[in-house]
N, CA, C and O of each residue as an XYZ file, in Angstrom:
516
protein
N      -0.978    -17.807      2.080
C      -0.170    -18.249      2.564
C       0.434    -19.000      3.396
O       1.648    -19.042      3.593
N      -0.627    -19.790      4.053
C      -0.266    -20.999      5.028
C       0.062    -22.202      3.980
O       1.042    -22.937      4.100
N      -0.836    -22.290      3.004
C      -0.429    -23.284      1.796
C       1.122    -23.051      1.180
O       1.655    -24.044      0.685
N       1.699    -22.071      1.187
C       2.580    -22.139      0.181
C       4.077    -22.312      1.294
O       5.207    -22.643      0.934
N       3.579    -21.941      2.803
C       4.578    -22.247      3.567
C       4.800    -23.674      3.852
O       5.887    -24.171      4.148
N       3.328    -24.482      3.701
C       3.714    -25.708      3.848
C       4.309    -26.889      3.110
O       4.780    -27.975      3.448
N       3.994    -25.914      1.365
C       5.103    -26.752      0.410
C       6.215    -26.171      0.156
O       6.806    -26.669     -0.802
N       6.764    -25.240      0.689
C       8.050    -24.875      1.515
C       8.478    -25.867      2.544
O       9.518    -26.450      2.237
N       8.125    -26.096      3.301
C       8.190    -27.434      4.676
C       8.137    -28.307      3.917
O       9.245    -28.829      3.796
N       6.818    -29.095      2.858
C       7.452    -30.648      2.220
C       8.297    -30.712      1.963
O       9.033    -31.497      2.561
N       8.874    -29.787      0.700
C       9.727    -29.796     -0.360
C      11.240    -29.690      0.432
O      12.215    -30.326      0.030
N      11.282    -28.784      1.620
C      12.696    -28.531      2.323
C      13.060    -29.846      2.725
O      14.143    -30.417      2.595
N      11.392    -30.466      3.520
C      11.895    -32.355      3.951
C      12.256    -33.460      3.241
O      13.029    -34.328      3.646
N      11.604    -33.435      1.994
C      11.467    -34.239      0.912
C      13.381    -34.171      0.386
O      13.947    -35.186     -0.022
N      13.896    -33.199      0.476
C      15.030    -32.374      0.288
C      16.188    -33.098      1.052
O      17.158    -33.715      0.609
N      15.823    -32.856      2.239
C      16.640    -33.386      3.445
C      16.841    -35.150      3.632
O      17.780    -35.931      3.790
N      15.454    -35.211      3.516
C      15.308    -37.131      3.898
C      16.278    -37.370      2.632
O      17.439    -37.646      2.935
N      15.842    -37.277      0.671
C      16.793    -37.884     -0.286
C      18.264    -37.539     -0.008
O      19.022    -38.392     -0.469
N      18.987    -36.333      0.738
C      20.145    -35.670      0.680
C      20.917    -37.200      1.735
O      21.944    -37.842      1.513
N      20.103    -37.308      2.631
C      20.303    -38.067      4.061
C      20.099    -39.495      3.464
O      20.996    -40.311      3.679
N      19.184    -39.820      2.852
C      19.335    -41.373      1.900
C      20.744    -41.809      1.090
O      21.448    -42.815      1.174
N      20.830    -40.666      0.316
C      21.889    -40.895     -0.643
C      23.303    -41.037      0.089
O      24.232    -41.831     -0.065
N      23.044    -39.675      1.165
C      24.920    -39.872      2.245
C      25.196    -41.407      2.736
O      26.271    -42.003      2.799
N      23.497    -41.984      3.159
C      23.667    -43.130      3.997
C      24.202    -44.526      2.905
O      25.011    -45.365      3.301
N      23.757    -44.547      1.910
C      23.930    -45.350      1.191
C      25.322    -45.600      0.382
O      25.660    -46.645     -0.175
N      25.946    -44.537      0.451
C      27.242    -44.259      0.227
C      28.210    -44.493      0.986
O      29.302    -44.914      0.604
N      27.809    -44.169      2.463
C      28.824    -44.674      3.207
C      29.177    -46.077      3.564
O      28.101    -46.675      3.604
N      29.979    -46.760      3.794
C      30.467    -47.554      4.116
C      30.201    -47.701      5.826
O      31.017    -47.253      6.632
N      28.673    -48.540      6.327
C      28.580    -48.716      7.572
C      28.063    -49.948      7.852
O      27.576    -50.536      6.886
N      28.033    -50.534      8.974
C      27.675    -51.506      9.260
C      26.111    -51.489      9.039
O      25.734    -50.717      8.158
N      25.137    -52.221      9.701
C      23.519    -52.419      9.316
C      23.315    -51.334     10.768
O      22.880    -50.188     10.649
N      23.754    -52.003     12.233
C      23.392    -51.304     13.343
C      23.769    -49.527     13.323
O      23.051    -48.611     13.724
N      25.443    -49.439     12.576
C      25.449    -48.474     12.179
C      24.660    -47.061     11.201
O      24.608    -45.834     11.282
N      24.134    -48.163     10.283
C      23.466    -47.277      9.628
C      21.685    -47.169     10.230
O      20.873    -46.431      9.672
N      21.428    -47.806     11.102
C      19.889    -47.787     11.814
C      20.013    -46.799     12.535
O      19.149    -45.923     12.493
N      21.215    -46.675     13.454
C      21.532    -45.763     14.367
C      21.324    -44.182     13.580
O      20.548    -43.264     13.845
N      22.356    -44.322     12.534
C      22.524    -42.746     12.013
C      21.181    -42.254     11.281
O      20.855    -41.069     11.356
N      20.225    -43.412     10.403
C      18.691    -42.870     10.213
C      18.172    -42.410     11.392
O      18.020    -41.188     11.375
N      17.747    -43.104     12.713
C      17.686    -42.612     13.481
C      17.857    -41.109     14.212
O      16.952    -40.385     14.626
N      19.293    -40.872     14.239
C      19.447    -39.605     14.289
C      19.308    -38.676     13.354
O      19.351    -37.526     13.790
N      19.160    -38.793     12.247
C      18.423    -37.975     10.680
C      17.466    -37.863     10.935
O      16.961    -36.844     10.464
N      16.642    -38.644     11.709
C      14.896    -38.713     11.252
C      14.838    -37.792     12.849
O      14.197    -36.743     12.785
N      15.328    -38.064     13.927
C      15.790    -36.983     14.873
C      15.726    -35.796     14.394
O      14.666    -35.173     14.460
N      16.564    -35.393     13.967
C      16.995    -33.884     13.439
C      16.115    -33.398     12.323
O      15.797    -32.247     12.026
N      15.769    -34.655     11.726
C      14.662    -33.977     10.242
C      13.549    -33.261     11.321
O      13.228    -32.079     11.196
N      12.932    -34.258     12.544
C      11.709    -33.874     13.355
C      11.729    -32.427     14.046
O      10.820    -31.653     14.345
N      13.070    -32.367     14.178
C      13.504    -31.078     14.942
C      13.588    -30.200     14.128
O      12.855    -29.259     14.432
N      14.233    -30.023     13.068
C      13.813    -29.115     12.280
C      12.245    -28.709     11.344
O      11.888    -27.549     11.139
N      11.410    -30.048     10.831
C       9.966    -29.685     10.983
C       9.585    -28.879     12.096
O       9.062    -27.811     11.775
N       9.711    -29.111     13.386
C       8.766    -28.284     14.354
C       9.512    -26.941     14.217
O       8.779    -25.965     14.060
N      10.875    -26.713     14.249
C      11.306    -25.507     14.269
C      10.695    -24.684     13.103
O      10.146    -23.624     13.401
N      10.735    -25.044     11.906
C       9.648    -24.445     10.757
C       8.081    -24.245     11.138
O       7.374    -23.501     10.458
N       7.601    -24.922     12.218
C       6.110    -24.680     11.932
C       6.444    -23.372     13.325
O       5.798    -22.339     13.151
N       7.261    -23.383     14.461
C       7.791    -22.328     15.279
C       7.701    -21.245     14.127
O       6.561    -20.898     13.819
N       8.372    -20.883     13.704
C       8.610    -19.810     12.747
C       7.475    -19.233     11.537
O       7.140    -18.075     11.291
N       7.103    -20.345     10.992
C       5.868    -20.165     10.292
C       4.866    -19.633     11.192
O       4.304    -18.604     10.819
N       4.478    -20.220     12.493
C       3.728    -19.551     13.453
C       3.956    -17.850     13.661
O       3.109    -16.990     13.419
N       5.242    -17.642     14.142
C       5.999    -16.393     14.281
C       5.693    -15.417     12.956
O       5.112    -14.350     13.157
N       6.090    -15.794     11.595
C       5.656    -14.711     10.698
C       4.342    -14.675     10.316
O       3.934    -13.696      9.691
N       3.433    -15.810     10.657
C       1.835    -15.521     10.622
C       1.297    -14.458     11.682
O       0.418    -13.629     11.443
N       1.925    -14.606     12.810
C       1.499    -13.710     13.925
C       2.098    -12.027     13.691
O       1.475    -11.022     14.033
N       3.825    -12.055     12.841
C       3.572    -10.967     12.442
C       3.021     -9.985     11.483
O       2.859     -8.769     11.386
N       2.752    -11.354     10.649
C       1.896    -10.419      9.274
C       0.190    -10.100     10.078
O      -0.768     -9.390      9.774
N       0.399    -10.756     10.857
C      -1.373    -10.488     11.269
C      -1.519     -8.914     12.109
O      -2.415     -8.073     12.040
N      -0.104     -8.937     12.992
C      -0.370     -8.053     13.786
C       0.572     -6.528     13.173
O       0.836     -5.464     13.734
N       0.886     -7.066     11.764
C       1.136     -5.899     10.986
C       0.271     -5.177     10.237
O       0.383     -3.984      9.955
N      -0.953     -6.228      9.787
C      -2.229     -5.705      9.019
C      -3.054     -5.160     10.266
O      -3.885     -4.368      9.820
N      -3.142     -5.246     11.402
C      -3.968     -4.819     12.100
C      -3.254     -3.283     12.680
O      -3.915     -2.412     13.246
N      -2.217     -3.222     12.480
C      -1.458     -1.597     13.101
C      -1.962     -0.721     11.771
O      -2.699      0.259     11.868
N      -1.365     -1.314     10.339
C      -1.681     -0.622      9.494
C      -2.802     -0.336      8.908
O      -2.810      0.498      8.003
N      -4.074     -1.042      9.356
C      -5.324     -0.479      9.368
C      -5.670      0.505     10.062
O      -6.283      1.453      9.571
N      -5.310      0.434     11.397
C      -5.428      1.439     12.323
C      -4.719      3.151     11.732
O      -5.175      4.295     11.763
N      -3.853      2.748     11.399
C      -3.030      3.728     10.546
C      -3.413      5.088      9.686
O      -3.444      6.316      9.762
N      -3.813      3.419      8.378
C      -4.471      4.319      7.328
C      -5.776      4.593      7.616
O      -6.390      5.121      6.689
N      -6.551      4.341      8.894
C      -7.923      4.962      9.170
C      -7.891      6.305      9.717
O      -8.536      7.290      9.356
N      -6.891      6.169     10.804
C      -6.410      7.677     11.271
C      -5.875      8.624     10.197
O      -6.200      9.805     10.324
N      -5.224      8.340      9.320
C      -4.566      9.109      8.261
C      -5.667      9.751      7.689
O      -5.829     10.968      7.776
N      -6.722      8.708      6.889
C      -7.920      9.143      6.557
C      -8.594     10.271      7.181
O      -8.983     11.372      6.791
N      -8.600      9.753      8.067
C      -9.699     10.976      8.930
C      -8.762     12.424      9.086
O      -9.144     13.591      9.176
N      -7.628     11.945      9.080
C      -6.353     13.463      9.281
C      -6.970     13.806      7.838
O      -7.866     14.650      7.832
N      -6.578     13.231      6.599
C      -6.723     13.934      5.298
C      -8.160     15.145      5.108
O      -8.288     16.290      4.676
N      -9.204     13.919      5.813
C     -10.502     14.647      5.727
C     -10.340     15.898      6.361
O     -10.495     16.949      5.738
N     -10.069     15.862      7.442
C     -10.109     17.129      8.315
C      -8.980     18.311      7.591
O      -9.166     19.526      7.663
N      -7.957     17.753      6.991
C      -7.267     18.655      6.282
C      -8.140     19.545      4.969
O      -8.149     20.773      5.049
N      -8.672     19.035      4.086
C      -9.531     19.140      2.868
C     -10.356     20.244      3.701
O     -10.203     21.459      3.572
N     -11.205     19.647      4.527
C     -11.906     20.948      5.178
C     -11.611     21.808      5.585
O     -12.167     22.905      5.528
N     -10.450     21.448      6.206
C     -10.109     23.296      6.424
C      -9.911     23.660      5.496
O     -10.658     24.596      5.211
N      -8.919     23.298      4.430
C      -8.417     23.757      3.297
C      -9.909     24.658      2.646
O     -10.094     25.852      2.413
N     -10.730     23.523      2.516
C     -11.998     24.336      1.863
C     -12.939     25.784      2.545
O     -13.694     26.562      1.962
N     -12.531     25.727      3.930
C     -13.174     26.715      4.728
C     -12.055     27.953      4.828
O     -12.181     28.969      5.512
N     -10.922     27.600      3.965
C      -9.831     28.659      3.764
C     -10.092     29.216      3.218
O     -10.412     30.372      3.492
N     -10.108     28.556      1.817
C     -10.224     29.330      0.297
C     -11.304     29.798      0.236
O     -11.432     30.920     -0.254
N     -12.391     29.102      0.702
C     -13.893     29.624      0.151
C     -14.389     31.256      0.352
O     -15.252     31.791     -0.344
N     -13.698     31.865      1.377
C     -14.436     33.646      0.900
C     -12.859     33.673      0.457
O     -12.248     34.535      1.088
N     -12.179     33.062     -0.322
C     -10.875     33.831     -1.550
C     -11.591     33.862     -2.789
O     -11.528     34.704     -3.686
N     -12.413     32.622     -2.693
C     -13.158     32.403     -3.982
C     -14.581     33.417     -4.110
O     -14.977     34.031     -5.100
N     -15.045     33.361     -3.039
C     -16.331     34.514     -3.238
C     -15.895     35.778     -3.209
O     -16.825     36.544     -3.459
N     -14.851     36.343     -3.005
C     -13.986     37.502     -3.061
C     -13.447     37.667     -4.750
O     -13.856     38.596     -5.447
N     -12.442     36.580     -5.285
C     -12.556     36.696     -6.541
C     -13.625     36.440     -8.141
O     -13.489     36.625     -9.351
N     -15.095     35.708     -6.819
C     -15.861     35.878     -7.854
C     -16.355     37.293     -8.092
O     -16.685     37.628     -9.230
N     -16.430     38.258     -6.930
C     -16.949     39.316     -6.806
C     -16.355     40.573     -7.718
O     -16.862     41.579     -8.214
N     -14.904     39.951     -7.682
C     -14.279     40.845     -8.351
C     -14.448     40.998     -9.624
O     -14.396     42.078    -10.214
N     -14.657     39.930    -10.109
C     -14.978     39.138    -11.547
C     -16.131     40.004    -12.343
O     -16.235     40.564    -13.435
N     -16.945     39.790    -11.156
C     -18.471     40.346    -11.622
C     -18.179     42.011    -11.955
O     -18.432     42.715    -12.932
N     -17.471     42.286    -10.547
C     -17.588     44.284    -11.288
C     -16.548     44.154    -12.214
O     -17.165     44.644    -13.160
N     -15.628     43.922    -12.610
C     -14.772     43.819    -13.894
C     -15.858     43.149    -15.174
O     -15.792     43.525    -16.345
N     -16.555     42.400    -14.813
C     -17.261     42.568    -15.922
C     -18.626     43.667    -16.532
O     -18.997     43.869    -17.689
N     -19.097     44.183    -15.321
C     -20.052     45.150    -15.270
C     -19.134     46.425    -16.045
O     -19.495     46.897    -17.123
N     -17.849     46.906    -15.280
C     -17.137     47.848    -15.910
C     -17.130     47.946    -16.887
O     -17.362     49.000    -17.480
N     -16.773     46.531    -17.563
C     -16.335     46.106    -19.232
C     -17.838     46.591    -20.015
O     -18.060     47.482    -20.835
N     -18.571     45.763    -19.482
C     -20.227     46.181    -19.840
C     -20.321     47.766    -20.072
O     -20.581     48.194    -21.197
N     -20.138     48.491    -19.160
C     -20.658     49.687    -18.913
C     -19.404     50.642    -19.900
O     -19.796     51.731    -20.319
N     -18.167     50.280    -20.188
C     -17.627     50.837    -20.885
C     -17.725     50.361    -22.393
O     -17.061     51.043    -23.173
N     -18.149     49.734    -22.715
C     -18.547     49.006    -23.955
C     -20.227     50.077    -24.566
O     -20.386     50.560    -25.687
N     -21.011     50.134    -23.617
C     -22.210     50.840    -23.645
C     -21.656     52.161    -24.067
O     -21.832     52.492    -25.240
N     -21.165     52.766    -23.454
C     -20.144     53.932    -23.466
C     -20.099     54.636    -24.914
O     -20.710     55.508    -25.533
N     -18.726     53.509    -25.142
C     -18.473     53.537    -26.280
C     -19.039     53.553    -27.142
O     -18.556     54.096    -28.135
N     -20.492     52.902    -27.205
C     -21.361     52.660    -28.695
C     -21.744     53.637    -28.507
O     -21.689     54.331    -29.522
N     -22.325     54.342    -27.302
C     -22.978     55.472    -27.461
C     -22.235     56.958    -28.029
O     -22.714     57.765    -28.825
N     -20.842     57.009    -27.292
C     -19.906     58.031    -27.963
C     -20.051     57.896    -30.126
O     -20.183     58.812    -30.938
N     -19.928     56.134    -30.394
C     -19.708     56.467    -31.550
C     -21.069     57.118    -31.929
O     -21.057     58.027    -32.759
N     -22.306     56.690    -31.345
C     -23.428     57.136    -32.430
C     -23.644     58.454    -32.243
O     -24.002     59.145    -33.197
N     -23.481     58.934    -31.127
C     -23.323     61.020    -31.294
C     -22.351     61.386    -32.244
O     -22.682     62.357    -32.924
N     -21.335     60.935    -32.473
C     -20.186     61.021    -33.538
C     -20.989     61.240    -35.325
O     -21.023     62.031    -36.268
N     -21.646     59.596    -34.768
C     -22.040     59.610    -35.939
C     -22.710     60.459    -36.703
O     -22.595     60.682    -37.908
N     -23.670     61.078    -35.633
C     -25.068     62.066    -35.864
C     -24.753     63.576    -36.138
O     -25.518     64.403    -36.635
N     -23.077     63.815    -35.580
C     -22.727     64.990    -35.459
C     -22.125     65.243    -36.926
O     -22.191     66.401    -37.339
N     -21.614     64.384    -37.653
C     -20.646     64.090    -38.907
C     -21.752     63.998    -40.152
O     -21.478     63.997    -41.352
N     -22.745     63.941    -39.698
C     -23.934     63.932    -40.527
C     -24.436     65.068    -40.963
O     -25.445     65.068    -41.668
């Protein structure tokens, strides 16, 4: 990110310098006036570059602060999610065990009914013969 900001600053400086040179060369001024204009222009350019450095540092500090705060938030959020999941599991486990017991009872009853039905079929077959 720092390299990208530096490239933007250099491009900005080159653009301003080129624009100033073109405007100075096209303006009808004497040598002294041109020198004074160039000095003022270079002073303005230096002030703008200093301002860019200050703003770049502010952006960098803001980014680092946001990164630090977001990592704290995500850490806290992760702990809360883990707690919610364990609470959910504690709440649902008794229900799962109860359902498994009910399924087992139904399965046993179905097996008993099947055995009973098979036993009655055998009695009917022996009575019919």
